[in-house]
C-alpha positions in Angstrom: -13.5 -9.7 5.5 -9.8 -9.3 6.2 -7.1 -7.2 4.8 -3.7 -8.1 6.4 -0.7 -5.9 5.6 2.8 -7.0 6.2 6.4 -6.1 5.2 6.9 -2.9 7.1 9.9 -2.2 9.3 12.9 0.0 9.8 15.0 0.8 6.8 17.8 3.3 6.1 17.3 6.2 3.7 17.8 5.0 0.2 16.6 1.5 1.0 13.7 -0.6 -0.2 10.7 -2.4 1.3 7.9 -4.4 -0.2 4.6 -4.3 1.5 1.9 -6.9 1.0 -1.8 -6.9 1.7 -3.5 -10.3 1.7 -7.3 -10.1 1.2 -10.0 -12.6 2.2 -13.7 -12.7 2.7 -14.7 -10.9 -0.5 -14.3 -11.2 -4.2 -10.9 -9.6 -4.7 -11.2 -9.3 -8.4 -14.3 -7.0 -8.0 -12.3 -4.4 -6.1 -9.8 -1.7 -6.8 -7.0 -1.7 -4.3 -5.3 1.3 -2.8 -2.4 2.0 -0.5 -2.7 4.9 1.9 -0.3 6.2 4.6 -0.6 8.3 7.7 2.2 10.0 9.5 1.8 11.1 13.2 -0.3 14.2 13.4 -1.2 14.2 9.7 -4.1 13.1 7.6 -4.3 9.7 5.9 -3.2 10.2 2.2 -3.7 8.1 -0.9 -0.3 6.8 -2.1 -1.1 4.5 -5.0 -4.1 2.8 -6.6 -4.7 -0.1 -9.0 -8.0 -1.1 -10.6 -9.6 -4.5 -10.1 -8.2 -6.1 -13.3 -4.8 -4.5 -12.9 -3.4 -2.3 -15.6 -3.4 1.5 -15.2 -2.0 2.7 -11.9 -2.0 6.0 -10.1 0.5 7.5 -7.6 0.8 10.5 -5.4 3.3 12.9 -6.8 5.6 12.4 -3.7 6.1 8.7 -4.6 6.1 8.7 -8.4 9.1 7.0 -9.8 9.9 5.3 -6.5 6.9 3.2 -5.6 5.1 0.6 -7.6 1.8 -0.9 -6.9 0.9 -4.3 -8.3 -1.6 -7.1 -7.6 -1.8 -10.8 -8.0 -5.4 -11.8 -8.3 -4.6 -15.5 -8.1 -3.2 -14.9 -4.6 -5.7 -12.2 -3.6 -2.8 -9.9 -2.7 -1.7 -6.4 -3.5 1.8 -5.2 -3.2 3.6 -1.9 -2.8 7.3 -1.9 -3.8 9.0 1.1 -2.3 12.5 2.1 -3.4 14.7 5.0 -2.7 13.0 5.5 0.6 13.2 8.9 2.4 12.6 9.8 6.0 9.4 11.6 4.9 8.0 8.2 3.8 7.9 7.2 7.5 4.2 6.4 8.3 1.7 3.7 9.0 0.7 2.2 5.6 -2.8 0.9 5.0 -4.4 -1.0 2.2 -7.9 -0.4 1.2 -10.3 -2.3 -1.0 -12.9 -0.2 -2.9 -15.8 -1.6 -4.8 -19.4 -2.2 -3.7 -18.1 -1.7 -0.2 -14.9 -0.3 1.2 -12.6 -2.2 3.6 -9.4 -1.2 5.5 -6.5 -3.2 6.8 -5.0 -2.6 10.2 -1.8 -1.1 8.8 1.9 -1.8 8.9 4.5 0.7 10.2 7.3 1.9 7.9 10.1 3.8 9.5 12.9 5.3 7.4 15.8 6.4 9.5 19.6 6.2 9.8 
């Protein structure tokens, strides 16, 4: 089982990034997918979630209207489009697959700074 995040980096406030999480080793369509983030010295928090078949999504209040989660079941990939980024969005971002089991990726760093 692998979840491999990519797309992180350094961006200025107000900028955008698109994170990707490529899944392998399990039946992707049986799993809901989540994005979490963890800033230094803080707990890991749920940012966004999407069910196994897509459709209804949920977001943390802090990112509503700025972030969009989506999935492409043909590519076994989940995305997180992040717009209007703020310095407080700086964190390590992780994807998580939730179904019969739960799996974590290794994370990708997002730094928002001028």
